[in-house]
N, C-alpha and C positions, 0 to 999 in steps of 0.2 A: 545338108539340111540343118536348120537352126531350130532349137526348141526353146520356147519362151513361156513365162508364166507371170502372173501378178496376183497378189493377195492383199485385201484391204486392212488397214489399221483400224483400231476400234476406240470408241469412247466407252468407258465403263460408267454407266449412269447410276447404278445402285447395287448394293450388296458386295462391293469390292472387298476381297480378302477372305470371304467365306468359302472360296473354292480351294483354299490352301489346307493341306493336311497338317496336323491331324484333326483340325476343327471339322472339316466336311466329313471325315470318316466317323467321328463321334456323334455329331449333331446334325449333319446334313447341311449343305450350303445352297444358296440361291443368289443368282446375279442377273441383272438386266444390263445388256450392252447393245451397242449399235455400231456398225461399221461405217466408215467415212471415206471420202474421196481422196485419201492419201494411201500410198501402197508400198509394198515391198515387191521388187522386181527380180527376176532371175532369167538368165539366158545361158543355154548350154550349146556349145559347138563341138561335135565329136572330132577327135584327132586320130591320126594313124601312126603316130610316132611313140606311142606308149608313154606320153608325158601328160601330167595333170597341171593345169595352170588355173589358179584361183585368183579372182579379182574382186575386191570390195571397192566399187567405184566411189561411193560416198565417203568412205573412210580412208581412201587412198592407200589401201594395203594390197599386196600381191605376194603370192607364193607359187613357186614352180617346183615340182617334185616328180620323181618317176612313179608311174602307176604300180601299185602293189596291193596285196590283200588287205592291209591295214595301215592307214596313214597315221603318222605320229601326232598325238594330240599335245603338241608342245607349246600351246599358247597362241599360235598363229592360225587364224581362220578356223577355229575349232568347230564352229557350227557347220561349216561347209564339209570339213573332214569327217565329222561325226556322222553326217547323213550318208556320205559315201561308204564309210566303214560298215554301217548298219545294213545298207542295201546289199553290199557284197556278201555279208554274213547271212542275212535272211533269205536271199534268193540264190545263194550258191553261185554267184557270178564270178567270172574270171576278171582280173584287173583290166581296166580299159582306160584309154586316154581321152581327155576332153578339156575344154576350156569353159569355166563357169564364171560368169560376171553377174554381180548383184548390186542392187542400189535400193536404198530405203528413203522414202520421202520425209522422214523425221529422224532426228539424231537418236543414237542409242541412249538409253536411260531417260527418255523423255516421258515415259508413262503411257504410251499408246500401244504397248505390246509389240515393240519393234522386233525383238529377237525371235519371239515365237512366230510372228507373222513371216519373218524371213525364213524360218525353218519350213513353214508351210509352202512358201513360194518355191524354195529350192526343191522340196519333195515333189511338188506339182510338176516342175520342169523335168525331173528325173522320171516321174511316172509317165509323162508324155513320151519321153525318149525311149523308155524301156517297156512301154505298154504294160505297166503294172496294174493288176486288178484291185485297185484301191477305191472303195466307196468313201463318202464324206466322213463317216465315223471312223473308218479304218485309217484314213490319212491323218485325221486330227489326233487320234490315239497314238499313231506311230510318231508323229512330231513331238507329242508330249513325252513319250518314253525316251526318245533320243535326247531331248533337252534335259529332262529332269532326272533320268536314270543313267543313261550312258555317259552323259557329260556332267552329271551331278550339279546342275544349275538350279538353285532354289527358286521356287515360284509356284503359281497355281495352275489351274487347268483351263481357265476361260479363254485365253488368248488364242490357243491353237484351234479351238472350235469356232470362235468368232471369225477368224481369218478364213477358215475352210467353208463355213456355211454362209457367211455374209448376212446382211439385213439386221433387223431388230429382233433380238432373241432373249427369252427368259430361260435361263439355264439352271438345271438342278444337279447337285453333286452329292453323292452318297458314298458309303464304304465300298470296298473292292474296286475303287476308282471308276464307279459307274457315273456316267454323264448322260443327261437327257436334254436335248436342245429343242425348245418349244418356240418356233417362229411366230412372231406376233403380226397380225394384220392391222397395221396402223394406217388410218386414212392419210392420203398424201398431203392434204392441207394441214393436218396436224404435224406431220414431219417437216413440211416447209416452214411452218411457224416455229417449230422447235429449233430448226437450224438457224433461223433468223435471230431468235432470242437467246440461244445458247452460245455465248461468246467463248471461243477457244483461245486461250492466252498462253504463250510460251514464256516462261520465266528466264530464258537464256541460261538456265542451269540444268545439270543432269545429276543423277544419283545412282549409286549401286543398289538396285532394288533387293538384291539377295540378302544384304545385311539387315534390312528392315523386315523382310519376310522371315528370316531366321529368328529374329527376336519375337515376332508375332507368333510363330509356331512354338517357340520356347515357352511363351506365356500360357499357351494351352496345355502343354506338357506339365508345367508347374502348377496348373490349376489356378492361375491368376483370375480371380472372380471378376475383377473390374474389366479386364481385357475380354474375357469370354462373354460377359454380358453385353459388351459393346458389339461383339460379333453377332450375337443374337438380334440386337437392334438393327444392325445392317441387313440381316436377312429379312427382317420385317420391312425394311426400307425397299427392298427389291419388289416385294409384293405390292406395296403402296405405289411405287413407280409404274408397275405394270397396269394397275387399275387406272391410274391417272391418264396414261397414254392411250389405253384402249377406249376410254370414255371421252377423250379430248378435253380433260380437265387441266389444261396447260397452266392455268393460274396457280395450281398447286405444286408445280414442278420445283420452283425455287424453295418453297418451304420444305419439301421432301429432301432436296439436296442439303439444305441447312441442317435438317435433322441428322442426316448422315455425317456431315462434317463434324458435328459435335461428338458423335460416337467414334468416328474413324480415328480421331486423335488419341483415343484411349487404348487403341490396339497395340501400339508400339511407340517408343519415345521419339524416334527420328522421323515420324510421319510428317510433322510440321516443324517449323522453326520461326524465329522472330520475323524474318523477311516474308515468309509465306503468310504468316498471320497478318502482317501489315498490308500485304496485297489483298487478302480476303476482306479486311476491314474497309479498305479504300473502295473496293468494288461495291460492297454493301452500302457504304456511305453515299455512293453516286447513284444508287437506285437498283442494284442487283438484289434479288430477294433470297439468293442462296448460291452455293457453289461447292466445288470440291477439288481436291488434288487428283490428277489422273494417275492411275496405277498405284504402286505401292506407297508413294508419297516421297517427301524429302526434296522434291524439285521437279523439273520437267514442265509439263503442261498442267494448267488449271482450267476449269470451266466455270462460267458464271451465268445464271439465268437472269436475263435482262428484259422484263416485261414492257409492254407498250413501246415507247420510243426512248427507253433509257440506255440502249446499246451504245449510242454515241457518247453520252456522258460517262459511262463506265470506261469506255475505251480511253477517253481523255484523262480520266482519273488514274489509269494504270500507266500512263506514259512516263511518270516520274520514276518508275522502277526499272526502266530500260529494257523491258521485254517487248514482245511483238504479238499482235493478234493475227490469227490465221483464218482465212476463209475456207469453207468446206461445204460439202453436201452429204447427206446420208445416202448410203448405197444399198442396193438390194441384192447384189451378187457377191458371192464369196470368191474363193480361188478359181482362177481361169487359166487354162494352159492351152497352147496351140503350137503348131509347127509351120515353118515356111521354107 
């Protein structure tokens, strides 16, 4: 039998960074995000020879090792190994052989939550295989704990929950790592118009989000007033975006994104750079009313709101930078797992 799963990547539309500790522990965070038709995939095939084979098809990496209680976290396929180690420990399982193959529809470091979404997809495939009693909140929390605590990878909390729940969600974060996911009932015509007008542009660059996030968290610890005030404004942005989407006030989306772009850059020094600023200015000069960098910043994907028929002009204006625009649709389903 083969066990498969897929989990959707996400676009962070507002509030990005307020899900990162210690800000959300001290002040509470709020984010609005939406999953899109790009996915992380996982396939598990049980083996009988007590061997573990791990494949990352998109990154062209592979590891083969003997099944054991704890796999060495030696820098190779650590996400895959970390999940196995945690499941063995939490459920008191005996070591078992399997072949795990994964693929992600976007490059690592691109700002769409790839690593966390991959964690969710792998966990989903194992939950299907092992019949684990994990609800949506349980699975998202476990994915978060493995990535952020077991593997000590810096980052926030939104990606694991977006990938697990799917759809358009207003998420709230508070102390003691409490997360509340509020699904939003957005009319389909509003979502279709949003997908048409919201241009997804890949800069053909990637970044190490952990360094940006560490600086952001450090600014909160050091009580950097400018950075903290910027995070307060981004939390306000999430509420503004929620109201605009629910009411169908799509003409406000660009201005809300532009509001967030101004404050996002104040959270950490590496969020933008001269090239990203030039891309942003070119998009606005061609008719976009606002935009943002996806994820922590520093590279990867950017999004721009292009009202009316400005999408084509904005696309043409961005050609000079050597990136590429990606088509997508918003999705309503989160993690899905099945066996064949």
